[in-house]
Backbone bond lengths (Angstrom), bond angles and torsions (degrees), N, CA, C in turn:
res aa  C-N    CA-C-N  psi(-1)  N-CA   C-N-CA  omega(-1)  CA-C   N-CA-C  phi
1 X - - - 1.444 - - 1.531 110.92 -
2 X 1.338 117.62 -44.49 1.458 120.29 -179.59 1.520 112.49 -65.45
3 X 1.319 117.40 -21.81 1.457 120.14 178.92 1.522 111.22 -63.54
4 X 1.309 117.00 -23.82 1.462 121.17 -178.48 1.526 113.05 -93.94
5 X 1.300 116.59 0.01 1.452 121.26 -178.00 1.527 110.52 -71.20
6 X 1.308 116.61 126.43 1.453 121.39 175.88 1.526 107.39 -78.61
7 X 1.312 117.19 108.51 1.464 121.67 -174.78 1.518 112.82 -63.40
8 X 1.332 117.95 -25.15 1.455 120.11 178.59 1.529 111.71 -71.68
9 X 1.323 116.48 -23.65 1.458 120.59 -177.90 1.524 113.14 -104.11
10 X 1.319 117.17 1.46 1.458 121.06 -177.32 1.531 110.83 -82.27
11 X 1.320 115.79 136.06 1.455 122.08 178.13 1.518 109.81 -128.41
12 X 1.307 115.72 153.91 1.461 121.92 175.30 1.523 107.01 -101.38
13 X 1.327 115.74 122.12 1.460 120.95 -179.37 1.526 110.66 -79.24
14 X 1.319 114.65 132.50 1.459 121.42 176.54 1.523 106.47 -121.73
15 X 1.324 115.44 107.76 1.466 121.46 -177.29 1.525 109.59 -97.37
16 X 1.329 115.67 123.81 1.465 121.63 -179.52 1.522 108.74 -122.50
17 X 1.325 115.97 122.67 1.468 120.97 171.29 1.520 106.66 -84.78
18 X 1.305 116.21 110.50 1.465 120.53 -174.40 1.523 111.68 -61.09
19 X 1.311 118.07 -35.73 1.468 119.26 -179.53 1.524 111.05 -62.05
20 X 1.323 118.38 -39.15 1.468 121.73 177.43 1.525 110.87 -71.07
21 X 1.329 116.11 -44.66 1.464 120.73 -179.82 1.532 111.51 -61.71
22 X 1.332 117.12 -44.05 1.467 120.48 -174.85 1.527 112.19 -66.57
23 X 1.327 117.45 -25.99 1.465 120.57 178.42 1.529 111.93 -70.98
24 X 1.334 117.61 -26.36 1.461 121.48 -176.56 1.520 112.66 -80.30
25 X 1.312 116.89 -20.48 1.469 122.41 177.51 1.530 112.78 54.99
26 X 1.308 115.75 44.97 1.464 121.66 175.05 1.523 108.47 -118.59
27 X 1.302 115.55 167.49 1.454 121.93 176.01 1.532 109.07 -63.00
28 X 1.323 117.10 143.02 1.463 121.04 -177.31 1.525 112.10 -60.53
29 X 1.317 117.34 -42.47 1.464 120.30 179.01 1.529 110.28 -64.25
30 X 1.319 117.57 -41.70 1.470 120.76 176.80 1.528 110.75 -62.46
31 X 1.312 116.15 -38.45 1.467 120.28 177.58 1.529 110.42 -62.98
32 X 1.311 116.98 -44.30 1.470 121.08 179.04 1.526 110.19 -62.09
33 X 1.333 116.77 -43.75 1.469 120.55 -179.76 1.520 112.13 -66.53
34 X 1.328 118.14 -24.38 1.462 120.98 -178.46 1.531 113.12 -82.65
35 X 1.311 117.24 -5.55 1.468 120.89 179.48 1.522 110.54 -69.74
36 X 1.324 116.49 166.41 1.469 121.65 -178.74 1.527 111.44 -54.25
37 X 1.312 117.81 -39.50 1.468 122.05 -179.97 1.524 111.18 -103.39
38 X 1.317 116.64 34.80 1.458 122.15 -173.30 1.517 115.27 -55.60
39 X 1.322 118.01 -41.98 1.469 120.08 -179.30 1.533 110.95 -66.25
40 X 1.325 116.26 -39.89 1.462 120.30 176.46 1.522 110.45 -64.77
41 X 1.333 116.75 -43.50 1.461 121.02 179.39 1.527 111.20 -62.77
42 X 1.327 116.35 -41.38 1.467 120.22 178.53 1.526 110.00 -62.32
43 X 1.335 116.96 -44.42 1.463 120.81 177.36 1.525 110.57 -59.88
44 X 1.321 116.68 -45.26 1.470 120.82 -178.45 1.522 111.51 -61.76
45 X 1.320 117.27 -42.16 1.463 120.67 178.60 1.524 111.00 -64.19
46 X 1.313 116.51 -45.44 1.462 120.50 -177.07 1.523 112.83 -69.07
47 X 1.327 116.93 -23.73 1.460 120.93 -177.38 1.523 113.77 -107.55
48 X 1.324 116.77 13.41 1.462 120.46 176.73 1.519 113.61 67.34
49 X 1.321 116.72 29.15 1.467 121.24 -177.97 1.519 112.41 -116.52
50 X 1.325 117.32 20.42 1.459 120.93 -177.40 1.521 110.97 -108.51
51 X 1.309 114.48 141.36 1.459 122.61 170.29 1.523 105.37 -117.96
52 X 1.330 116.50 103.59 1.459 121.22 -175.57 1.527 108.54 -91.65
53 X 1.334 114.88 121.63 1.459 121.88 -179.73 1.527 108.26 -109.75
54 X 1.317 115.97 115.28 1.461 121.67 -178.47 1.525 108.34 -107.33
55 X 1.321 116.50 121.34 1.456 120.86 -174.48 1.520 110.88 -122.20
56 X 1.317 116.55 131.44 1.450 120.87 168.41 1.509 117.35 101.02
57 X 1.317 119.24 23.64 1.466 119.14 177.32 1.528 109.86 -59.45
58 X 1.314 116.81 -32.92 1.459 120.55 179.44 1.528 112.54 -66.74
59 X 1.330 117.75 -16.21 1.456 121.64 179.34 1.529 112.34 -84.71
60 X 1.323 117.36 -9.63 1.467 121.77 178.66 1.527 106.96 -87.54
61 X 1.321 115.84 107.37 1.462 121.58 -173.03 1.525 112.30 -78.85
62 X 1.330 117.03 -42.36 1.469 121.89 -176.53 1.528 109.75 -68.40
63 X 1.328 116.30 121.09 1.463 121.66 -177.29 1.514 112.49 -61.34
64 X 1.323 118.03 -39.08 1.468 120.13 -179.07 1.531 110.71 -67.17
65 X 1.322 117.11 -37.72 1.467 120.30 177.31 1.531 109.58 -68.12
66 X 1.319 116.64 -40.70 1.472 120.66 178.20 1.530 110.72 -60.87
67 X 1.329 116.89 -40.41 1.467 120.65 178.68 1.530 110.51 -67.12
68 X 1.340 117.94 -38.02 1.463 120.75 177.71 1.520 110.09 -64.07
69 X 1.314 116.71 -43.27 1.470 120.24 177.92 1.528 110.00 -60.81
70 X 1.314 116.66 -43.95 1.465 120.85 178.29 1.521 110.96 -60.17
71 X 1.320 117.25 -43.81 1.464 120.99 177.65 1.527 111.30 -63.74
72 X 1.339 117.08 -40.26 1.465 120.63 178.31 1.523 111.53 -62.78
73 X 1.319 116.42 -39.43 1.471 120.11 178.31 1.530 109.80 -65.49
74 X 1.315 117.38 -43.52 1.470 121.02 177.39 1.526 110.78 -60.44
75 X 1.334 116.81 -42.21 1.467 120.68 178.98 1.527 111.30 -63.88
76 X 1.324 116.85 -41.02 1.461 120.64 178.30 1.525 110.54 -62.65
77 X 1.320 116.28 -42.65 1.467 120.62 178.91 1.521 109.99 -61.96
78 X 1.330 117.27 -46.70 1.464 119.37 -178.38 1.525 112.04 -67.89
79 X 1.338 116.94 -32.29 1.458 121.04 179.52 1.533 111.47 -65.15
80 X 1.323 116.73 -35.85 1.459 121.01 -176.43 1.525 113.68 -116.52
81 X 1.299 117.67 21.12 1.475 120.41 -177.11 1.537 112.29 -67.49
82 X 1.321 117.71 -21.35 1.471 120.02 179.13 1.521 112.58 -92.80
83 X 1.328 117.10 -0.97 1.470 120.78 -177.77 1.515 110.45 -87.81
């Protein structure tokens, strides 16, 4: 099955539960790199091969934390917008 995979269209999924991430109060990119597959995720982001799935912004009740998460997502996008 993998032999038929078009490598140009293949992406590595990075699933982030925002409620867990927001409790750690770290930079989003640092959080991604700290995951079990962090080196692979970092490579995927830098090479335009990442599909970042962010789940649960609605679960973040504190408005200031929600705004920080939003800013972190914007920063991540701008950091890798050329990838």
